Legacy VTK file of the C-alpha trace (Angstrom):
# vtk DataFile Version 3.0
C-alpha trace
ASCII
DATASET POLYDATA
POINTS 216 float
19.658 210.613 76.261
19.696 208.155 79.250
19.287 204.265 77.965
20.427 202.617 81.085
21.502 204.169 84.823
23.206 201.752 87.898
22.800 203.324 91.175
25.323 201.877 94.420
25.189 198.693 92.819
26.462 195.715 95.245
26.722 192.021 94.612
28.065 189.139 96.815
28.555 185.738 96.776
30.149 183.762 99.597
32.091 187.465 99.769
31.641 190.495 98.409
31.926 191.095 94.697
31.524 194.477 94.519
29.835 197.715 95.992
29.142 201.542 95.494
28.110 200.911 91.985
26.920 204.078 89.463
26.988 203.517 85.721
24.821 206.013 83.189
25.040 205.263 79.841
23.448 207.242 77.341
22.324 206.162 73.520
25.705 205.545 70.730
28.121 205.081 73.804
30.220 201.802 74.228
31.551 201.499 77.706
34.501 198.596 78.261
34.522 197.293 81.666
38.124 195.873 81.863
39.875 193.664 85.277
41.341 191.149 86.299
39.942 187.278 85.342
37.192 186.457 88.266
37.310 190.090 88.926
33.229 190.196 88.515
32.631 191.948 85.425
30.822 189.400 84.207
28.684 189.896 87.055
28.236 192.920 86.383
26.920 192.725 83.300
24.409 190.212 84.370
23.146 193.004 86.726
22.800 195.462 84.496
20.816 193.396 81.677
17.849 191.695 83.781
19.849 188.269 84.461
20.598 188.588 87.787
19.573 190.726 90.841
22.075 192.629 92.723
22.324 192.573 96.111
21.756 196.165 96.967
20.776 199.026 94.937
18.711 199.569 91.626
18.858 199.471 87.563
16.805 201.572 85.185
16.851 200.876 81.312
14.865 203.041 79.024
11.555 203.954 80.200
11.522 201.203 82.839
12.597 202.045 86.207
13.701 200.060 89.198
13.706 196.887 86.780
14.020 194.126 89.259
10.918 195.731 91.285
9.239 194.279 87.601
7.809 191.215 87.365
9.067 187.752 85.785
6.936 189.170 82.122
7.933 192.933 82.070
11.905 191.075 82.448
11.275 189.218 79.405
9.574 191.854 76.958
12.434 193.386 78.208
14.821 190.839 77.362
13.212 190.289 74.453
12.906 193.676 72.668
14.957 195.831 73.987
18.200 194.200 74.493
20.830 191.906 73.135
22.977 189.477 75.099
26.406 188.321 74.088
27.661 185.268 76.337
30.596 184.289 76.338
28.737 180.474 76.101
26.839 180.658 72.315
23.743 179.178 73.319
23.420 178.362 69.546
20.323 175.622 69.078
22.578 172.524 68.281
20.025 170.308 66.954
19.031 173.455 64.136
21.458 174.817 61.235
22.751 178.002 61.034
19.425 179.528 58.969
16.789 177.799 61.411
18.851 179.826 64.490
18.442 182.754 62.989
15.022 182.669 62.038
14.139 181.618 65.294
15.673 184.913 66.619
13.264 186.704 63.640
10.324 185.532 65.131
11.014 185.766 68.718
11.821 189.826 67.975
9.723 190.475 64.968
12.573 191.760 62.856
14.278 189.931 59.511
17.343 188.663 59.030
20.439 190.249 57.665
21.760 189.127 55.102
24.259 191.651 54.618
25.460 190.858 58.080
25.697 187.410 57.758
28.431 188.490 54.470
30.116 190.530 56.768
30.669 188.609 59.383
31.846 185.846 56.402
28.868 183.138 57.201
26.607 183.544 55.086
27.731 180.473 52.905
27.241 178.817 56.613
22.807 178.998 56.365
22.318 174.912 55.833
24.946 173.525 58.236
24.436 172.856 61.598
25.874 173.486 64.057
28.069 170.970 65.284
29.452 171.303 61.836
30.691 174.874 62.976
34.233 176.529 64.255
34.300 177.912 67.107
34.736 181.353 65.689
32.059 180.929 63.223
29.368 179.794 65.991
30.604 183.430 68.043
29.793 185.070 64.807
26.378 183.233 64.467
25.185 184.278 68.160
26.901 188.072 67.596
24.954 188.017 64.455
21.525 186.774 65.960
22.217 189.444 68.490
22.148 192.420 65.814
19.350 191.365 64.063
16.762 191.546 66.930
17.859 195.310 66.747
18.593 195.774 70.089
19.197 199.719 71.808
21.040 198.049 74.482
23.808 195.423 73.460
25.898 193.908 76.664
28.637 191.650 75.295
30.781 189.218 77.510
34.268 188.477 75.858
32.328 188.697 72.555
35.836 188.350 70.424
37.426 185.884 72.463
37.418 183.027 69.892
38.220 185.146 66.970
42.003 185.744 65.663
42.952 189.531 65.530
41.453 190.290 62.228
37.741 188.936 62.217
37.542 190.020 65.930
38.371 193.931 64.833
35.989 193.228 61.610
33.017 192.093 64.183
33.721 194.931 66.164
33.500 197.404 63.692
30.076 196.166 62.978
29.119 196.329 66.609
30.623 199.782 66.838
27.879 201.000 63.469
25.467 199.116 64.739
25.477 201.239 68.318
26.095 204.320 65.813
23.019 204.045 63.448
20.600 202.785 65.507
21.298 204.872 68.044
22.193 202.181 70.277
23.940 201.775 72.612
27.175 199.303 74.357
28.518 197.797 77.568
31.377 195.705 76.551
33.592 193.011 79.258
36.741 192.467 77.906
40.461 191.849 77.982
41.131 193.367 74.663
43.301 196.222 75.721
42.123 197.343 71.552
38.930 196.782 72.032
38.718 198.995 75.312
40.579 201.238 73.657
38.075 201.800 70.786
35.552 202.617 73.280
34.318 205.806 74.948
35.247 205.268 78.000
36.904 202.500 80.103
35.989 201.300 83.763
38.440 198.964 85.654
36.611 196.718 88.596
39.404 196.132 91.009
39.111 196.085 94.847
35.748 195.689 95.160
34.974 198.913 92.689
34.842 200.217 89.877
36.390 203.913 88.364
36.619 205.210 85.199
40.383 205.003 83.747
42.311 206.674 80.433
43.812 203.956 78.321
LINES 1 217
216 0 1 2 3 4 5 6 7 8 9 10 11 12 13 14 15 16 17 18 19 20 21 22 23 24 25 26 27 28 29 30 31 32 33 34 35 36 37 38 39 40 41 42 43 44 45 46 47 48 49 50 51 52 53 54 55 56 57 58 59 60 61 62 63 64 65 66 67 68 69 70 71 72 73 74 75 76 77 78 79 80 81 82 83 84 85 86 87 88 89 90 91 92 93 94 95 96 97 98 99 100 101 102 103 104 105 106 107 108 109 110 111 112 113 114 115 116 117 118 119 120 121 122 123 124 125 126 127 128 129 130 131 132 133 134 135 136 137 138 139 140 141 142 143 144 145 146 147 148 149 150 151 152 153 154 155 156 157 158 159 160 161 162 163 164 165 166 167 168 169 170 171 172 173 174 175 176 177 178 179 180 181 182 183 184 185 186 187 188 189 190 191 192 193 194 195 196 197 198 199 200 201 202 203 204 205 206 207 208 209 210 211 212 213 214 215
């Protein structure tokens, strides 16, 4: 089953970032987007995940056709219940502790906290700690755990392991891939990490304003 389809996407800021972008993503599929820093990988994710309307083109998500013709309330529904977005910035509530951050996510998505996931991410012992007391790596794992706890159908991840050592990064990606398989979800990840890209089903490179499938 197709969960996302992008058709002839184009995006520009002061100059053209990319054009003619077509992408089809199926259930249980893991897609990596690679390219040099500043090439536009994050912009693609933002176009695909409802956060940034493209200059031209269409994005279909699940049963929602041409999402940027929808109103703000409909887009909010998709973000809240259908998508999981892992940003480079963690967007954690710094005035709250770890448990409170997770509880807020549970309330918003109507999904329970996943304590097993916290154990696997090695952050279960931090529940009473405030966000400022966590290391950068712990904050990143908490951010990812919070997203997975929503039970999204599509996960968008922008450099999700940037603050993690290789052992922890591998463990986190194993959990994400396992989630995709078990939940019939899909993953679209922007990454500089060649090893992570190689673990995905398909790899696309953004170069010279075009997105092309490659082999690693």
